[in-house]
Backbone and ligand atoms as CSV (ligand in chain L), in Angstrom:
chain,resi,resn,atom,element,x,y,z
A,1,MET,N,N,-12.075,-32.629,22.056
A,1,MET,CA,C,-10.844,-33.152,21.411
A,1,MET,C,C,-9.657,-32.265,21.825
A,2,PRO,N,N,-8.579,-32.838,22.369
A,2,PRO,CA,C,-7.439,-31.993,22.748
A,2,PRO,C,C,-6.875,-31.287,21.514
A,3,GLU,N,N,-6.443,-30.019,21.722
A,3,GLU,CA,C,-6.066,-29.213,20.573
A,3,GLU,C,C,-4.952,-29.833,19.730
A,4,GLN,N,N,-4.001,-30.549,20.394
A,4,GLN,CA,C,-2.871,-31.057,19.598
A,4,GLN,C,C,-3.282,-32.179,18.636
A,5,ASN,N,N,-4.477,-32.759,18.819
A,5,ASN,CA,C,-4.943,-33.806,17.909
A,5,ASN,C,C,-5.833,-33.284,16.787
A,6,VAL,N,N,-6.060,-31.993,16.746
A,6,VAL,CA,C,-6.928,-31.440,15.707
A,6,VAL,C,C,-6.100,-31.186,14.452
A,7,PRO,N,N,-6.433,-31.861,13.341
A,7,PRO,CA,C,-5.682,-31.610,12.103
A,7,PRO,C,C,-5.975,-30.216,11.567
A,8,THR,N,N,-5.043,-29.674,10.805
A,8,THR,CA,C,-5.333,-28.424,10.099
A,8,THR,C,C,-6.300,-28.741,8.947
A,9,LEU,N,N,-6.909,-27.698,8.419
A,9,LEU,CA,C,-7.763,-27.894,7.235
A,9,LEU,C,C,-6.937,-28.487,6.097
A,10,TYR,N,N,-5.695,-28.053,6.013
A,10,TYR,CA,C,-4.775,-28.555,4.977
A,10,TYR,C,C,-4.580,-30.066,5.096
A,11,GLU,N,N,-4.338,-30.526,6.309
A,11,GLU,CA,C,-4.171,-31.968,6.513
A,11,GLU,C,C,-5.476,-32.708,6.232
A,12,TRP,N,N,-6.577,-32.119,6.678
A,12,TRP,CA,C,-7.883,-32.785,6.556
A,12,TRP,C,C,-8.265,-33.002,5.089
A,13,LEU,N,N,-7.914,-32.038,4.239
A,13,LEU,CA,C,-8.326,-32.178,2.827
A,13,LEU,C,C,-7.372,-33.034,2.011
A,14,GLY,N,N,-6.214,-33.398,2.573
A,14,GLY,CA,C,-5.302,-34.283,1.848
A,14,GLY,C,C,-3.997,-33.649,1.411
A,15,GLY,N,N,-3.673,-32.454,1.933
A,15,GLY,CA,C,-2.356,-31.868,1.679
A,15,GLY,C,C,-2.185,-31.340,0.264
A,16,ILE,N,N,-0.929,-31.109,-0.098
A,16,ILE,CA,C,-0.643,-30.409,-1.363
A,16,ILE,C,C,-1.048,-31.246,-2.586
A,17,GLU,N,N,-0.996,-32.579,-2.479
A,17,GLU,CA,C,-1.402,-33.389,-3.648
A,17,GLU,C,C,-2.874,-33.121,-3.970
A,18,ALA,N,N,-3.702,-33.105,-2.936
A,18,ALA,CA,C,-5.140,-32.866,-3.155
A,18,ALA,C,C,-5.371,-31.447,-3.678
A,19,LEU,N,N,-4.633,-30.478,-3.153
A,19,LEU,CA,C,-4.815,-29.085,-3.608
A,19,LEU,C,C,-4.338,-28.906,-5.046
A,20,ASP,N,N,-3.252,-29.580,-5.410
A,20,ASP,CA,C,-2.779,-29.504,-6.801
A,20,ASP,C,C,-3.820,-30.090,-7.759
A,21,ARG,N,N,-4.395,-31.216,-7.371
A,21,ARG,CA,C,-5.433,-31.840,-8.215
A,21,ARG,C,C,-6.634,-30.908,-8.337
A,22,LEU,N,N,-7.026,-30.354,-7.193
A,22,LEU,CA,C,-8.184,-29.448,-7.176
A,22,LEU,C,C,-7.936,-28.245,-8.080
A,23,SER,N,N,-6.780,-27.628,-7.915
A,23,SER,CA,C,-6.484,-26.408,-8.643
A,23,SER,C,C,-6.338,-26.677,-10.144
A,24,THR,N,N,-5.661,-27.766,-10.490
A,24,THR,CA,C,-5.467,-28.105,-11.905
A,24,THR,C,C,-6.813,-28.306,-12.598
A,25,ARG,N,N,-7.668,-29.093,-11.984
A,25,ARG,CA,C,-8.987,-29.368,-12.581
A,25,ARG,C,C,-9.853,-28.101,-12.599
A,26,PHE,N,N,-9.769,-27.340,-11.508
A,26,PHE,CA,C,-10.546,-26.093,-11.425
A,26,PHE,C,C,-10.204,-25.163,-12.590
A,27,TYR,N,N,-8.913,-24.947,-12.847
A,27,TYR,CA,C,-8.559,-24.006,-13.911
A,27,TYR,C,C,-8.826,-24.576,-15.299
A,28,GLU,N,N,-8.904,-25.900,-15.431
A,28,GLU,CA,C,-9.372,-26.476,-16.703
A,28,GLU,C,C,-10.821,-26.048,-16.927
A,29,ARG,N,N,-11.610,-26.137,-15.869
A,29,ARG,CA,C,-13.025,-25.771,-15.989
A,29,ARG,C,C,-13.167,-24.266,-16.208
A,30,VAL,N,N,-12.332,-23.496,-15.507
A,30,VAL,CA,C,-12.367,-22.032,-15.658
A,30,VAL,C,C,-12.123,-21.643,-17.118
A,31,LYS,N,N,-11.125,-22.294,-17.739
A,31,LYS,CA,C,-10.748,-21.912,-19.106
A,31,LYS,C,C,-11.892,-22.104,-20.088
A,32,SER,N,N,-12.744,-23.114,-19.829
A,32,SER,CA,C,-13.840,-23.329,-20.781
A,32,SER,C,C,-15.156,-22.712,-20.294
A,33,ASP,N,N,-15.081,-21.886,-19.273
A,33,ASP,CA,C,-16.286,-21.226,-18.757
A,33,ASP,C,C,-16.497,-19.885,-19.480
A,34,ALA,N,N,-17.743,-19.652,-19.899
A,34,ALA,CA,C,-18.015,-18.450,-20.705
A,34,ALA,C,C,-17.704,-17.166,-19.932
A,35,LEU,N,N,-18.030,-17.140,-18.644
A,35,LEU,CA,C,-17.846,-15.925,-17.849
A,35,LEU,C,C,-16.390,-15.739,-17.412
A,36,LEU,N,N,-15.733,-16.837,-17.031
A,36,LEU,CA,C,-14.382,-16.729,-16.453
A,36,LEU,C,C,-13.255,-16.958,-17.463
A,37,GLY,N,N,-13.542,-17.670,-18.541
A,37,GLY,CA,C,-12.492,-17.969,-19.522
A,37,GLY,C,C,-11.718,-16.724,-19.940
A,38,PRO,N,N,-12.425,-15.646,-20.341
A,38,PRO,CA,C,-11.701,-14.439,-20.791
A,38,PRO,C,C,-10.847,-13.803,-19.691
A,39,VAL,N,N,-11.290,-13.911,-18.414
A,39,VAL,CA,C,-10.552,-13.298,-17.300
A,39,VAL,C,C,-9.188,-13.974,-17.143
A,40,PHE,N,N,-9.142,-15.275,-17.432
A,40,PHE,CA,C,-7.910,-16.043,-17.222
A,40,PHE,C,C,-7.212,-16.393,-18.540
A,41,ALA,N,N,-7.551,-15.649,-19.598
A,41,ALA,CA,C,-7.020,-15.988,-20.924
A,41,ALA,C,C,-5.494,-15.964,-20.960
A,42,HIS,N,N,-4.866,-15.115,-20.134
A,42,HIS,CA,C,-3.399,-14.983,-20.211
A,42,HIS,C,C,-2.697,-15.583,-19.003
A,43,MET,N,N,-3.378,-16.450,-18.299
A,43,MET,CA,C,-2.751,-17.019,-17.088
A,43,MET,C,C,-1.575,-17.906,-17.497
A,44,ASP,N,N,-0.518,-17.867,-16.699
A,44,ASP,CA,C,0.641,-18.670,-17.079
A,44,ASP,C,C,0.487,-20.106,-16.581
A,45,ALA,N,N,1.315,-20.990,-17.123
A,45,ALA,CA,C,1.154,-22.418,-16.863
A,45,ALA,C,C,1.332,-22.769,-15.387
A,46,GLY,N,N,2.072,-21.907,-14.656
A,46,GLY,CA,C,2.312,-22.208,-13.247
A,46,GLY,C,C,1.179,-21.772,-12.328
A,47,HIS,N,N,0.170,-21.096,-12.896
A,47,HIS,CA,C,-0.879,-20.518,-12.054
A,47,HIS,C,C,-1.567,-21.544,-11.139
A,48,PRO,N,N,-2.039,-22.690,-11.663
A,48,PRO,CA,C,-2.732,-23.630,-10.759
A,48,PRO,C,C,-1.856,-24.071,-9.583
A,49,ALA,N,N,-0.586,-24.322,-9.825
A,49,ALA,CA,C,0.303,-24.763,-8.733
A,49,ALA,C,C,0.521,-23.628,-7.726
A,50,HIS,N,N,0.608,-22.391,-8.228
A,50,HIS,CA,C,0.798,-21.251,-7.311
A,50,HIS,C,C,-0.425,-21.068,-6.419
A,51,VAL,N,N,-1.600,-21.187,-7.031
A,51,VAL,CA,C,-2.825,-21.019,-6.231
A,51,VAL,C,C,-2.957,-22.162,-5.228
A,52,ALA,N,N,-2.571,-23.375,-5.636
A,52,ALA,CA,C,-2.601,-24.513,-4.691
A,52,ALA,C,C,-1.681,-24.233,-3.504
A,53,ALA,N,N,-0.491,-23.699,-3.776
A,53,ALA,CA,C,0.457,-23.392,-2.691
A,53,ALA,C,C,-0.104,-22.293,-1.789
A,54,PHE,N,N,-0.746,-21.303,-2.417
A,54,PHE,CA,C,-1.335,-20.217,-1.626
A,54,PHE,C,C,-2.429,-20.761,-0.703
A,55,LEU,N,N,-3.353,-21.529,-1.282
A,55,LEU,CA,C,-4.437,-22.095,-0.477
A,55,LEU,C,C,-3.877,-22.973,0.638
A,56,GLY,N,N,-2.854,-23.761,0.303
A,56,GLY,CA,C,-2.256,-24.643,1.306
A,56,GLY,C,C,-1.725,-23.874,2.500
A,57,GLU,N,N,-1.055,-22.769,2.205
A,57,GLU,CA,C,-0.495,-21.971,3.309
A,57,GLU,C,C,-1.610,-21.347,4.144
A,58,VAL,N,N,-2.632,-20.832,3.501
A,58,VAL,CA,C,-3.750,-20.232,4.242
A,58,VAL,C,C,-4.415,-21.281,5.144
A,59,LEU,N,N,-4.545,-22.478,4.628
A,59,LEU,CA,C,-5.296,-23.514,5.350
A,59,LEU,C,C,-4.440,-24.292,6.358
A,60,GLY,N,N,-3.249,-23.792,6.646
A,60,GLY,CA,C,-2.452,-24.381,7.722
A,60,GLY,C,C,-1.308,-25.267,7.269
A,61,GLY,N,N,-1.010,-25.280,5.967
A,61,GLY,CA,C,0.087,-26.098,5.440
A,61,GLY,C,C,1.403,-25.325,5.427
A,62,PRO,N,N,2.386,-25.829,4.667
A,62,PRO,CA,C,3.711,-25.203,4.641
A,62,PRO,C,C,3.689,-23.793,4.041
A,63,THR,N,N,4.710,-23.013,4.381
A,63,THR,CA,C,4.747,-21.602,3.981
A,63,THR,C,C,5.417,-21.412,2.608
A,64,THR,N,N,5.143,-22.334,1.714
A,64,THR,CA,C,5.773,-22.323,0.389
A,64,THR,C,C,5.475,-21.037,-0.396
A,65,TYR,N,N,4.226,-20.583,-0.356
A,65,TYR,CA,C,3.889,-19.403,-1.164
A,65,TYR,C,C,4.636,-18.175,-0.663
A,66,SER,N,N,4.732,-18.047,0.662
A,66,SER,CA,C,5.474,-16.905,1.222
A,66,SER,C,C,6.948,-16.990,0.865
A,67,GLU,N,N,7.496,-18.204,0.911
A,67,GLU,CA,C,8.942,-18.358,0.700
A,67,GLU,C,C,9.330,-18.312,-0.773
A,68,GLN,N,N,8.461,-18.805,-1.665
A,68,GLN,CA,C,8.879,-18.961,-3.069
A,68,GLN,C,C,8.101,-18.129,-4.077
A,69,HIS,N,N,6.946,-17.592,-3.675
A,69,HIS,CA,C,6.102,-16.939,-4.687
A,69,HIS,C,C,5.704,-15.512,-4.334
A,70,GLY,N,N,6.391,-14.915,-3.374
A,70,GLY,CA,C,6.144,-13.485,-3.117
A,70,GLY,C,C,5.129,-13.179,-2.033
A,71,GLY,N,N,4.529,-14.216,-1.445
A,71,GLY,CA,C,3.629,-13.998,-0.307
A,71,GLY,C,C,2.358,-13.237,-0.667
A,72,HIS,N,N,1.667,-12.787,0.363
A,72,HIS,CA,C,0.367,-12.163,0.164
A,72,HIS,C,C,0.430,-10.902,-0.704
A,73,PRO,N,N,1.463,-10.043,-0.534
A,73,PRO,CA,C,1.501,-8.846,-1.400
A,73,PRO,C,C,1.510,-9.213,-2.885
A,74,HIS,N,N,2.219,-10.284,-3.242
A,74,HIS,CA,C,2.264,-10.687,-4.656
A,74,HIS,C,C,0.879,-11.122,-5.135
A,75,MET,N,N,0.198,-11.896,-4.295
A,75,MET,CA,C,-1.151,-12.356,-4.654
A,75,MET,C,C,-2.075,-11.155,-4.857
A,76,ILE,N,N,-2.007,-10.179,-3.930
A,76,ILE,CA,C,-2.862,-8.996,-4.059
A,76,ILE,C,C,-2.553,-8.266,-5.369
A,77,ARG,N,N,-1.256,-8.115,-5.666
A,77,ARG,CA,C,-0.868,-7.402,-6.900
A,77,ARG,C,C,-1.459,-8.055,-8.146
A,78,GLN,N,N,-1.583,-9.405,-8.099
A,78,GLN,CA,C,-2.124,-10.110,-9.262
A,78,GLN,C,C,-3.586,-9.746,-9.537
A,79,HIS,N,N,-4.284,-9.216,-8.530
A,79,HIS,CA,C,-5.698,-8.877,-8.721
A,79,HIS,C,C,-5.933,-7.393,-9.012
A,80,LEU,N,N,-4.886,-6.567,-8.824
A,80,LEU,CA,C,-5.067,-5.115,-8.973
A,80,LEU,C,C,-5.525,-4.753,-10.387
A,81,ASN,N,N,-6.482,-3.827,-10.449
A,81,ASN,CA,C,-6.973,-3.268,-11.718
A,81,ASN,C,C,-7.575,-4.286,-12.675
A,82,ARG,N,N,-8.043,-5.414,-12.151
A,82,ARG,CA,C,-8.686,-6.395,-13.044
A,82,ARG,C,C,-10.189,-6.173,-13.142
A,83,HIS,N,N,-10.714,-5.256,-12.340
A,83,HIS,CA,C,-12.135,-4.895,-12.416
A,83,HIS,C,C,-13.032,-6.128,-12.347
A,84,LEU,N,N,-12.764,-7.004,-11.402
A,84,LEU,CA,C,-13.562,-8.231,-11.281
A,84,LEU,C,C,-14.962,-7.876,-10.783
A,85,SER,N,N,-15.955,-8.610,-11.269
A,85,SER,CA,C,-17.341,-8.337,-10.871
A,85,SER,C,C,-17.809,-9.376,-9.846
A,86,GLN,N,N,-18.890,-9.037,-9.146
A,86,GLN,CA,C,-19.471,-9.997,-8.203
A,86,GLN,C,C,-19.955,-11.242,-8.944
A,87,GLU,N,N,-20.442,-11.058,-10.140
A,87,GLU,CA,C,-20.914,-12.214,-10.922
A,87,GLU,C,C,-19.748,-13.173,-11.227
A,88,GLN,N,N,-18.606,-12.593,-11.594
A,88,GLN,CA,C,-17.420,-13.431,-11.865
A,88,GLN,C,C,-16.943,-14.103,-10.579
A,89,ARG,N,N,-16.950,-13.343,-9.501
A,89,ARG,CA,C,-16.522,-13.913,-8.214
A,89,ARG,C,C,-17.394,-15.104,-7.825
A,90,ARG,N,N,-18.703,-14.920,-7.953
A,90,ARG,CA,C,-19.620,-15.979,-7.563
A,90,ARG,C,C,-19.406,-17.233,-8.416
A,91,GLN,N,N,-19.158,-17.008,-9.705
A,91,GLN,CA,C,-18.920,-18.153,-10.594
A,91,GLN,C,C,-17.613,-18.848,-10.220
A,92,TRP,N,N,-16.599,-18.073,-9.842
A,92,TRP,CA,C,-15.303,-18.623,-9.400
A,92,TRP,C,C,-15.520,-19.549,-8.198
A,93,VAL,N,N,-16.270,-19.069,-7.212
A,93,VAL,CA,C,-16.538,-19.879,-6.013
A,93,VAL,C,C,-17.365,-21.113,-6.386
A,94,ASN,N,N,-18.404,-20.902,-7.207
A,94,ASN,CA,C,-19.250,-22.038,-7.617
A,94,ASN,C,C,-18.422,-23.130,-8.273
A,95,LEU,N,N,-17.565,-22.721,-9.210
A,95,LEU,CA,C,-16.771,-23.720,-9.952
A,95,LEU,C,C,-15.777,-24.426,-9.040
A,96,LEU,N,N,-15.221,-23.682,-8.087
A,96,LEU,CA,C,-14.269,-24.323,-7.168
A,96,LEU,C,C,-14.993,-25.376,-6.311
A,97,LEU,N,N,-16.181,-25.023,-5.846
A,97,LEU,CA,C,-16.932,-25.984,-5.018
A,97,LEU,C,C,-17.413,-27.168,-5.867
A,98,ASP,N,N,-17.821,-26.903,-7.107
A,98,ASP,CA,C,-18.196,-28.012,-8.005
A,98,ASP,C,C,-17.008,-28.960,-8.201
A,99,THR,N,N,-15.812,-28.371,-8.329
A,99,THR,CA,C,-14.615,-29.194,-8.542
A,99,THR,C,C,-14.277,-29.986,-7.275
A,100,ALA,N,N,-14.477,-29.378,-6.121
A,100,ALA,CA,C,-14.247,-30.101,-4.859
A,100,ALA,C,C,-15.171,-31.316,-4.774
A,101,ASP,N,N,-16.411,-31.153,-5.229
A,101,ASP,CA,C,-17.345,-32.290,-5.252
A,101,ASP,C,C,-16.884,-33.337,-6.260
A,102,GLU,N,N,-16.528,-32.874,-7.450
A,102,GLU,CA,C,-16.103,-33.802,-8.509
A,102,GLU,C,C,-14.928,-34.653,-8.039
A,103,LEU,N,N,-13.979,-34.041,-7.340
A,103,LEU,CA,C,-12.769,-34.766,-6.916
A,103,LEU,C,C,-12.932,-35.398,-5.531
A,104,LYS,N,N,-14.140,-35.304,-5.018
A,104,LYS,CA,C,-14.454,-35.949,-3.737
A,104,LYS,C,C,-13.552,-35.501,-2.583
A,105,LEU,N,N,-13.360,-34.196,-2.504
A,105,LEU,CA,C,-12.721,-33.666,-1.295
A,105,LEU,C,C,-13.645,-33.953,-0.116
A,106,PRO,N,N,-13.119,-33.973,1.105
A,106,PRO,CA,C,-13.991,-34.251,2.246
A,106,PRO,C,C,-15.246,-33.382,2.164
A,107,ASP,N,N,-16.398,-34.000,2.472
A,107,ASP,CA,C,-17.640,-33.218,2.349
A,107,ASP,C,C,-18.416,-33.164,3.662
A,108,ASP,N,N,-17.686,-33.373,4.773
A,108,ASP,CA,C,-18.359,-33.250,6.063
A,108,ASP,C,C,-18.716,-31.789,6.318
A,109,PRO,N,N,-19.759,-31.560,7.111
A,109,PRO,CA,C,-20.239,-30.188,7.335
A,109,PRO,C,C,-19.166,-29.270,7.911
A,110,GLU,N,N,-18.340,-29.782,8.816
A,110,GLU,CA,C,-17.345,-28.929,9.454
A,110,GLU,C,C,-16.332,-28.422,8.426
A,111,PHE,N,N,-15.798,-29.345,7.617
A,111,PHE,CA,C,-14.801,-28.937,6.633
A,111,PHE,C,C,-15.401,-28.006,5.588
A,112,ARG,N,N,-16.565,-28.383,5.050
A,112,ARG,CA,C,-17.118,-27.581,3.951
A,112,ARG,C,C,-17.538,-26.192,4.413
A,113,SER,N,N,-18.034,-26.078,5.651
A,113,SER,CA,C,-18.420,-24.730,6.087
A,113,SER,C,C,-17.179,-23.863,6.262
A,114,ALA,N,N,-16.077,-24.458,6.739
A,114,ALA,CA,C,-14.833,-23.687,6.874
A,114,ALA,C,C,-14.307,-23.290,5.490
A,115,LEU,N,N,-14.365,-24.229,4.535
A,115,LEU,CA,C,-13.870,-23.938,3.186
A,115,LEU,C,C,-14.690,-22.820,2.534
A,116,VAL,N,N,-16.016,-22.947,2.617
A,116,VAL,CA,C,-16.877,-21.916,2.022
A,116,VAL,C,C,-16.612,-20.567,2.690
A,117,GLY,N,N,-16.425,-20.589,4.014
A,117,GLY,CA,C,-16.144,-19.343,4.727
A,117,GLY,C,C,-14.901,-18.672,4.172
A,118,TYR,N,N,-13.849,-19.440,3.974
A,118,TYR,CA,C,-12.625,-18.842,3.436
A,118,TYR,C,C,-12.825,-18.358,1.999
A,119,LEU,N,N,-13.467,-19.176,1.172
A,119,LEU,CA,C,-13.627,-18.792,-0.238
A,119,LEU,C,C,-14.471,-17.526,-0.378
A,120,GLU,N,N,-15.515,-17.414,0.447
A,120,GLU,CA,C,-16.330,-16.198,0.414
A,120,GLU,C,C,-15.481,-14.981,0.803
A,121,TRP,N,N,-14.728,-15.123,1.888
A,121,TRP,CA,C,-13.901,-14.027,2.378
A,121,TRP,C,C,-12.819,-13.666,1.360
A,122,GLY,N,N,-12.078,-14.685,0.941
A,122,GLY,CA,C,-10.935,-14.437,0.049
A,122,GLY,C,C,-11.363,-13.901,-1.309
A,123,SER,N,N,-12.444,-14.441,-1.855
A,123,SER,CA,C,-12.855,-14.004,-3.192
A,123,SER,C,C,-13.428,-12.584,-3.146
A,124,ARG,N,N,-14.086,-12.235,-2.033
A,124,ARG,CA,C,-14.588,-10.857,-1.918
A,124,ARG,C,C,-13.415,-9.873,-1.806
A,125,LEU,N,N,-12.367,-10.278,-1.111
A,125,LEU,CA,C,-11.183,-9.417,-1.055
A,125,LEU,C,C,-10.550,-9.270,-2.438
A,126,ALA,N,N,-10.546,-10.363,-3.202
A,126,ALA,CA,C,-9.971,-10.292,-4.555
A,126,ALA,C,C,-10.730,-9.257,-5.381
A,127,VAL,N,N,-12.072,-9.267,-5.265
A,127,VAL,CA,C,-12.870,-8.289,-6.016
A,127,VAL,C,C,-12.546,-6.868,-5.535
A,128,LEU,N,N,-12.496,-6.672,-4.219
A,128,LEU,CA,C,-12.184,-5.331,-3.686
A,128,LEU,C,C,-10.811,-4.865,-4.172
A,129,ASN,N,N,-9.850,-5.779,-4.141
A,129,ASN,CA,C,-8.486,-5.413,-4.557
A,129,ASN,C,C,-8.369,-5.183,-6.061
A,130,SER,N,N,-9.396,-5.585,-6.807
A,130,SER,CA,C,-9.325,-5.419,-8.268
A,130,SER,C,C,-9.951,-4.102,-8.729
A,131,GLN,N,N,-10.517,-3.343,-7.780
A,131,GLN,CA,C,-11.210,-2.100,-8.153
A,131,GLN,C,C,-10.214,-0.932,-8.281
A,132,PRO,N,N,-10.599,0.095,-9.025
A,132,PRO,CA,C,-9.699,1.251,-9.196
A,132,PRO,C,C,-9.302,1.839,-7.836
A,133,GLY,N,N,-8.041,2.166,-7.680
A,133,GLY,CA,C,-7.567,2.806,-6.450
A,133,GLY,C,C,-7.037,1.844,-5.407
A,134,ALA,N,N,-7.311,0.550,-5.552
A,134,ALA,CA,C,-6.802,-0.417,-4.563
A,134,ALA,C,C,-5.295,-0.545,-4.728
A,135,SER,N,N,-4.594,-0.849,-3.624
A,135,SER,CA,C,-3.143,-1.039,-3.725
A,135,SER,C,C,-2.732,-2.172,-2.806
A,136,ALA,N,N,-1.533,-2.692,-3.042
A,136,ALA,CA,C,-1.042,-3.824,-2.243
A,136,ALA,C,C,-0.161,-3.299,-1.121
A,137,GLU,N,N,-0.543,-3.604,0.107
A,137,GLU,CA,C,0.262,-3.257,1.281
A,137,GLU,C,C,1.479,-4.194,1.291
A,138,GLU,N,N,2.688,-3.609,1.260
A,138,GLU,CA,C,3.899,-4.430,1.078
A,138,GLU,C,C,4.129,-5.451,2.197
A,139,ASN,N,N,3.593,-5.162,3.393
A,139,ASN,CA,C,3.797,-6.106,4.495
A,139,ASN,C,C,2.553,-6.914,4.817
A,140,ALA,N,N,1.620,-6.982,3.868
A,140,ALA,CA,C,0.357,-7.685,4.148
A,140,ALA,C,C,0.635,-9.120,4.611
A,141,PRO,N,N,0.184,-9.480,5.814
A,141,PRO,CA,C,0.455,-10.832,6.292
A,141,PRO,C,C,-0.405,-11.867,5.563
A,142,MET,N,N,0.081,-13.071,5.507
A,142,MET,CA,C,-0.676,-14.158,4.883
A,142,MET,C,C,-1.926,-14.436,5.725
A,143,PRO,N,N,-3.101,-14.510,5.087
A,143,PRO,CA,C,-4.278,-14.882,5.882
A,143,PRO,C,C,-4.125,-16.313,6.399
A,144,LYS,N,N,-4.766,-16.595,7.521
A,144,LYS,CA,C,-4.757,-17.957,8.080
A,144,LYS,C,C,-6.196,-18.357,8.328
A,145,TRP,N,N,-6.546,-19.561,7.972
A,145,TRP,CA,C,-7.932,-19.996,8.156
A,145,TRP,C,C,-7.969,-21.337,8.864
A,146,GLY,N,N,-8.861,-21.450,9.853
A,146,GLY,CA,C,-8.995,-22.712,10.596
A,146,GLY,C,C,-10.430,-23.200,10.623
A,147,TRP,N,N,-10.740,-24.012,11.602
A,147,TRP,CA,C,-12.051,-24.653,11.653
A,147,TRP,C,C,-13.161,-23.687,12.029
A,148,GLY,N,N,-12.818,-22.583,12.695
A,148,GLY,CA,C,-13.820,-21.561,12.986
A,148,GLY,C,C,-14.801,-21.957,14.060
A,149,GLU,N,N,-16.003,-21.432,13.935
A,149,GLU,CA,C,-16.996,-21.557,14.995
A,149,GLU,C,C,-17.433,-22.987,15.261
A,150,VAL,N,N,-17.246,-23.877,14.299
A,150,VAL,CA,C,-17.704,-25.249,14.537
A,150,VAL,C,C,-16.764,-26.012,15.455
A,151,LYS,N,N,-15.607,-25.418,15.760
A,151,LYS,CA,C,-14.708,-25.908,16.818
A,151,LYS,C,C,-14.060,-27.284,16.578
A,152,GLY,N,N,-13.891,-27.678,15.354
A,152,GLY,CA,C,-13.135,-28.914,15.163
A,152,GLY,C,C,-13.673,-29.765,14.040
A,153,PRO,N,N,-12.911,-30.786,13.651
A,153,PRO,CA,C,-13.279,-31.616,12.503
A,153,PRO,C,C,-14.442,-32.568,12.787
A,154,TYR,N,N,-14.971,-33.088,11.710
A,154,TYR,CA,C,-16.085,-34.048,11.747
A,154,TYR,C,C,-15.730,-35.271,12.577
A,155,GLN,N,N,-16.631,-35.685,13.440
A,155,GLN,CA,C,-16.353,-36.865,14.254
A,155,GLN,C,C,-17.385,-37.961,14.048
A,156,GLY,N,N,-18.143,-37.866,12.976
A,156,GLY,CA,C,-19.081,-38.929,12.638
A,156,GLY,C,C,-20.434,-38.766,13.299
L,1,LIG,C1,C,-10.100,-17.015,-2.252
L,1,LIG,C2,C,-10.069,-16.459,-3.456
L,1,LIG,C3,C,-8.846,-16.304,-4.318
L,1,LIG,C4,C,-7.570,-16.731,-4.115
L,1,LIG,C5,C,-7.004,-17.503,-2.933
L,1,LIG,C6,C,-6.806,-16.329,-5.273
L,1,LIG,C7,C,-5.457,-16.579,-5.433
L,1,LIG,C8,C,-4.690,-16.088,-6.445
L,1,LIG,C9,C,-3.255,-16.180,-6.499
L,1,LIG,C10,C,-2.385,-16.860,-5.446
L,1,LIG,C11,C,-2.858,-15.564,-7.635
L,1,LIG,C12,C,-1.408,-15.375,-8.084
L,1,LIG,C13,C,-0.856,-16.628,-8.668
L,1,LIG,C14,C,0.650,-16.546,-8.844
L,1,LIG,O1,O,1.370,-16.281,-7.879
L,1,LIG,O2,O,1.084,-16.801,-9.982
L,1,LIG,C15,C,-4.039,-15.109,-8.319
L,1,LIG,C16,C,-4.059,-14.476,-9.553
L,1,LIG,C17,C,-5.209,-14.188,-10.240
L,1,LIG,N1,N,-6.492,-14.280,-9.784
L,1,LIG,FE1,FE,-7.051,-14.920,-7.961
L,1,LIG,N2,N,-7.619,-15.679,-6.159
L,1,LIG,C18,C,-8.869,-15.640,-5.617
L,1,LIG,C19,C,-9.992,-15.106,-6.205
L,1,LIG,C20,C,-10.065,-14.707,-7.515
L,1,LIG,C21,C,-11.285,-14.402,-8.216
L,1,LIG,C22,C,-12.684,-14.477,-7.582
L,1,LIG,C23,C,-10.934,-14.072,-9.493
L,1,LIG,C24,C,-11.787,-13.697,-10.671
L,1,LIG,C25,C,-13.086,-13.875,-10.741
L,1,LIG,C26,C,-9.485,-14.131,-9.578
L,1,LIG,C27,C,-8.735,-13.832,-10.679
L,1,LIG,C28,C,-7.363,-13.897,-10.763
L,1,LIG,C29,C,-6.605,-13.569,-11.950
L,1,LIG,C30,C,-7.201,-13.125,-13.297
L,1,LIG,C31,C,-5.248,-13.748,-11.629
L,1,LIG,C32,C,-4.043,-13.552,-12.555
L,1,LIG,C33,C,-3.937,-14.780,-13.452
L,1,LIG,C34,C,-2.840,-14.636,-14.482
L,1,LIG,O3,O,-3.115,-14.072,-15.543
L,1,LIG,O4,O,-1.700,-15.115,-14.232
L,1,LIG,N3,N,-8.994,-14.528,-8.359
L,1,LIG,N4,N,-5.147,-15.436,-7.577
């Protein structure tokens, strides 16, 4: 497939509308989850939309999070000193993937392996950044995630 015809992961999953739906439903589930509910007890009402914008930018969409929400350093700062555990991280990833299934996000092998790859990477960084002594690098660039080793979207 010529490179210019390959959609970004952001386009493939349905753009910001799909990410907003995913994030909104995900944090509804998070709030009523025994393990994660307390971690997000004080999250502000804009949190799901901010996370949707962040994910969108990472997955190849518009640079809204960098332009309007403080970029990667701000995201890192939000995780500092939260002492997140691997158990909480795993539940976060599980619930996000359950929500992707519930909302029928694309479930082809190429897309889902790329999504899981990013969630594993990003959530492990969140845990590392939440440990004592971690700090936010002021110029931390926004991560970018693409199709990876599978070399392109599902073709049937
Ligand atoms: C790929 C993985 C992750 C991404 C992309 C992500 C993204 C974000 C972003 C963008 C924010 C800041 C939102 C804003 O600007 O208002 C944030 C805050 C936060 N994140 Fe994460 N996060 C990830 C993993 C996790 C995990 C695994 C946990 C816990 C188990 C977690 C817990 C939190 C908490 C508690 C906040 C602050 C919420 C508040 O009180 O406002 N994050 N995250």
